[in-house]
Structure formats: C-alpha cells, structure tokens
FIKOLZA-1660 file (N, C-alpha, C; in steps of 0.1 Angstrom, whole numbers, plus 5000, padded with zeros to 4 digits):
% residues 87
   i   px   py   pz ch aa at
   1 8180 9023 6599  A  X  N
   1 8170 9017 6592  A  X CA
   1 8159 9027 6588  A  X  C
   2 8154 9026 6575  A  X  N
   2 8144 9036 6571  A  X CA
   2 8130 9031 6573  A  X  C
   3 8121 9040 6577  A  X  N
   3 8107 9037 6577  A  X CA
   3 8100 9041 6563  A  X  C
   4 8091 9031 6560  A  X  N
   4 8084 9032 6548  A  X CA
   4 8069 9030 6551  A  X  C
   5 8060 9037 6544  A  X  N
   5 8047 9035 6546  A  X CA
   5 8041 9030 6532  A  X  C
   6 8032 9021 6533  A  X  N
   6 8025 9016 6520  A  X CA
   6 8011 9015 6523  A  X  C
   7 8003 9016 6514  A  X  N
   7 7989 9015 6516  A  X CA
   7 7984 9001 6509  A  X  C
   8 7978 8993 6518  A  X  N
   8 7973 8981 6513  A  X CA
   8 7959 8978 6519  A  X  C
   9 7952 8970 6514  A  X  N
   9 7938 8966 6520  A  X CA
   9 7939 8960 6533  A  X  C
  10 7929 8962 6541  A  X  N
  10 7929 8955 6554  A  X CA
  10 7931 8941 6554  A  X  C
  11 7926 8934 6542  A  X  N
  11 7927 8919 6541  A  X CA
  11 7940 8916 6540  A  X  C
  12 7948 8922 6531  A  X  N
  12 7962 8919 6530  A  X CA
  12 7969 8922 6542  A  X  C
  13 7967 8934 6549  A  X  N
  13 7974 8936 6561  A  X CA
  13 7971 8925 6572  A  X  C
  14 7959 8920 6572  A  X  N
  14 7955 8910 6582  A  X CA
  14 7962 8897 6578  A  X  C
  15 7963 8894 6565  A  X  N
  15 7970 8883 6561  A  X CA
  15 7985 8881 6564  A  X  C
  16 7991 8894 6562  A  X  N
  16 8005 8895 6565  A  X CA
  16 8007 8893 6580  A  X  C
  17 7999 8899 6588  A  X  N
  17 8000 8896 6602  A  X CA
  17 7999 8882 6606  A  X  C
  18 7989 8875 6600  A  X  N
  18 7987 8861 6603  A  X CA
  18 7998 8852 6599  A  X  C
  19 8003 8855 6586  A  X  N
  19 8015 8847 6581  A  X CA
  19 8027 8849 6591  A  X  C
  20 8029 8862 6595  A  X  N
  20 8041 8865 6603  A  X CA
  20 8039 8858 6617  A  X  C
  21 8028 8858 6623  A  X  N
  21 8025 8852 6636  A  X CA
  21 8027 8837 6636  A  X  C
  22 8022 8831 6624  A  X  N
  22 8024 8817 6623  A  X CA
  22 8039 8813 6623  A  X  C
  23 8048 8821 6619  A  X  N
  23 8062 8819 6618  A  X CA
  23 8070 8824 6630  A  X  C
  24 8062 8830 6639  A  X  N
  24 8068 8836 6651  A  X CA
  24 8076 8848 6649  A  X  C
  25 8072 8856 6639  A  X  N
  25 8079 8868 6634  A  X CA
  25 8070 8880 6637  A  X  C
  26 8076 8892 6638  A  X  N
  26 8070 8904 6637  A  X CA
  26 8065 8905 6621  A  X  C
  27 8057 8915 6620  A  X  N
  27 8052 8918 6606  A  X CA
  27 8064 8924 6598  A  X  C
  28 8072 8932 6604  A  X  N
  28 8083 8939 6598  A  X CA
  28 8093 8927 6594  A  X  C
  29 8096 8919 6604  A  X  N
  29 8106 8908 6601  A  X CA
  29 8101 8898 6590  A  X  C
  30 8088 8895 6590  A  X  N
  30 8083 8886 6579  A  X CA
  30 8084 8893 6566  A  X  C
  31 8081 8906 6564  A  X  N
  31 8082 8913 6552  A  X CA
  31 8096 8913 6548  A  X  C
  32 8105 8917 6556  A  X  N
  32 8120 8918 6553  A  X CA
  32 8125 8904 6549  A  X  C
  33 8123 8893 6556  A  X  N
  33 8126 8881 6550  A  X CA
  33 8121 8877 6537  A  X  C
  34 8108 8879 6535  A  X  N
  34 8101 8876 6523  A  X CA
  34 8107 8883 6511  A  X  C
  35 8109 8895 6513  A  X  N
  35 8116 8904 6502  A  X CA
  35 8129 8900 6499  A  X  C
  36 8137 8898 6510  A  X  N
  36 8151 8895 6508  A  X CA
  36 8153 8880 6501  A  X  C
  37 8143 8872 6502  A  X  N
  37 8143 8859 6497  A  X CA
  37 8137 8858 6483  A  X  C
  38 8132 8869 6478  A  X  N
  38 8126 8868 6465  A  X CA
  38 8136 8875 6455  A  X  C
  39 8141 8867 6446  A  X  N
  39 8151 8872 6436  A  X CA
  39 8145 8881 6426  A  X  C
  40 8154 8891 6422  A  X  N
  40 8151 8899 6411  A  X CA
  40 8152 8893 6397  A  X  C
  41 8148 8899 6387  A  X  N
  41 8149 8893 6374  A  X CA
  41 8163 8891 6371  A  X  C
  42 8172 8900 6374  A  X  N
  42 8187 8899 6372  A  X CA
  42 8193 8888 6380  A  X  C
  43 8188 8886 6392  A  X  N
  43 8192 8875 6401  A  X CA
  43 8189 8861 6395  A  X  C
  44 8177 8861 6390  A  X  N
  44 8172 8848 6385  A  X CA
  44 8181 8845 6372  A  X  C
  45 8182 8854 6363  A  X  N
  45 8190 8853 6352  A  X CA
  45 8204 8848 6355  A  X  C
  46 8211 8854 6366  A  X  N
  46 8224 8850 6370  A  X CA
  46 8223 8834 6375  A  X  C
  47 8213 8833 6382  A  X  N
  47 8211 8818 6387  A  X CA
  47 8210 8808 6376  A  X  C
  48 8202 8812 6365  A  X  N
  48 8200 8804 6354  A  X CA
  48 8213 8802 6347  A  X  C
  49 8220 8812 6344  A  X  N
  49 8233 8810 6338  A  X CA
  49 8243 8801 6345  A  X  C
  50 8242 8802 6359  A  X  N
  50 8251 8794 6367  A  X CA
  50 8246 8779 6366  A  X  C
  51 8233 8778 6366  A  X  N
  51 8228 8763 6366  A  X CA
  51 8229 8758 6352  A  X  C
  52 8230 8764 6341  A  X  N
  52 8232 8759 6328  A  X CA
  52 8246 8755 6327  A  X  C
  53 8256 8763 6332  A  X  N
  53 8270 8760 6332  A  X CA
  53 8273 8747 6340  A  X  C
  54 8265 8746 6351  A  X  N
  54 8267 8734 6359  A  X CA
  54 8263 8722 6353  A  X  C
  55 8250 8723 6347  A  X  N
  55 8246 8710 6339  A  X CA
  55 8255 8706 6329  A  X  C
  56 8259 8716 6322  A  X  N
  56 8268 8714 6309  A  X CA
  56 8282 8707 6314  A  X  C
  57 8287 8713 6325  A  X  N
  57 8300 8707 6330  A  X CA
  57 8298 8694 6337  A  X  C
  58 8287 8693 6344  A  X  N
  58 8287 8680 6352  A  X CA
  58 8279 8669 6347  A  X  C
  59 8270 8670 6336  A  X  N
  59 8261 8661 6331  A  X CA
  59 8264 8659 6317  A  X  C
  60 8272 8666 6310  A  X  N
  60 8276 8664 6297  A  X CA
  60 8262 8667 6287  A  X  C
  61 8254 8676 6292  A  X  N
  61 8241 8678 6285  A  X CA
  61 8242 8692 6280  A  X  C
  62 8240 8694 6267  A  X  N
  62 8240 8708 6262  A  X CA
  62 8225 8712 6260  A  X  C
  63 8222 8722 6268  A  X  N
  63 8208 8727 6267  A  X CA
  63 8207 8737 6255  A  X  C
  64 8198 8735 6246  A  X  N
  64 8196 8744 6235  A  X CA
  64 8187 8755 6239  A  X  C
  65 8185 8765 6230  A  X  N
  65 8176 8776 6232  A  X CA
  65 8162 8772 6234  A  X  C
  66 8158 8761 6227  A  X  N
  66 8144 8756 6229  A  X CA
  66 8143 8749 6242  A  X  C
  67 8152 8742 6247  A  X  N
  67 8151 8737 6261  A  X CA
  67 8151 8749 6271  A  X  C
  68 8158 8759 6270  A  X  N
  68 8158 8771 6279  A  X CA
  68 8144 8777 6278  A  X  C
  69 8138 8780 6266  A  X  N
  69 8125 8786 6265  A  X CA
  69 8115 8777 6271  A  X  C
  70 8115 8764 6270  A  X  N
  70 8106 8755 6276  A  X CA
  70 8107 8755 6291  A  X  C
  71 8118 8756 6297  A  X  N
  71 8120 8756 6311  A  X CA
  71 8114 8769 6316  A  X  C
  72 8118 8780 6309  A  X  N
  72 8113 8794 6313  A  X CA
  72 8097 8794 6313  A  X  C
  73 8092 8788 6303  A  X  N
  73 8077 8788 6302  A  X CA
  73 8071 8779 6314  A  X  C
  74 8078 8768 6317  A  X  N
  74 8073 8760 6327  A  X CA
  74 8074 8767 6341  A  X  C
  75 8086 8774 6344  A  X  N
  75 8087 8782 6356  A  X CA
  75 8076 8792 6357  A  X  C
  76 8074 8799 6346  A  X  N
  76 8064 8809 6346  A  X CA
  76 8049 8804 6349  A  X  C
  77 8047 8793 6343  A  X  N
  77 8033 8787 6345  A  X CA
  77 8031 8783 6361  A  X  C
  78 8042 8778 6366  A  X  N
  78 8041 8775 6381  A  X CA
  78 8040 8789 6388  A  X  C
  79 8048 8798 6385  A  X  N
  79 8048 8811 6393  A  X CA
  79 8034 8817 6391  A  X  C
  80 8027 8816 6380  A  X  N
  80 8014 8821 6378  A  X CA
  80 8003 8813 6382  A  X  C
  81 8007 8801 6387  A  X  N
  81 7997 8792 6392  A  X CA
  81 7988 8785 6382  A  X  C
  82 7993 8783 6370  A  X  N
  82 7987 8777 6359  A  X CA
  82 7988 8763 6359  A  X  C
  83 7999 8758 6367  A  X  N
  83 8001 8744 6369  A  X CA
  83 8007 8743 6384  A  X  C
  84 8006 8731 6389  A  X  N
  84 8011 8728 6401  A  X CA
  84 8004 8736 6413  A  X  C
  85 8010 8736 6424  A  X  N
  85 8004 8742 6436  A  X CA
  85 8016 8747 6445  A  X  C
  86 8013 8759 6451  A  X  N
  86 8022 8764 6461  A  X CA
  86 8018 8760 6475  A  X  C
  87 8027 8759 6482  A  X  N
  87 8026 8755 6496  A  X CA
  87 8033 8763 6506  A  X  C
% end
C-alpha cells in the first residue's frame, strides 16, 4: 500500500473524520471506499452505453440523441445540486 499526503483545510479534515466515525470506519477506509465507489467519466460513459442497450433491448424504446442530452443535463443538475437533494 502506498502512502500519500494531501493538504486540506482543517474543516474538511474534521468533516472526513466525522463522516468516517459515523460509519464505523477509519479515515483511511472511508476515503478508500468513497473513492472506489465514485465512477470516472469513462466508467459513467460505459454504464450509460450499457443502460441504453438494456432499455432498447427490454423496453422497445429507442432513445434519441435529444433524450440522451436531456438525461445528461438532468444528471449534471443533480450532481451540481441545482435540483433535488443529496442525502
């Protein structure tokens, strides 16, 4: 295992510790799980491709480019907290 040092504010450090403690994890374990569970852009694109293929194969719906753009805009709005709430 490699050791890495990053510089963060005290507030962020304390928040990470609190979140980890609430889940019964060490700070290291919490960060590892969080990062491992966060998909990269390529992983999201692969999931999207698979989801579109599934919808087309199982629901008989053909999603057009406009549908895909609208879905991506909706996902981005949620991710940037412009709509909805994260829990």
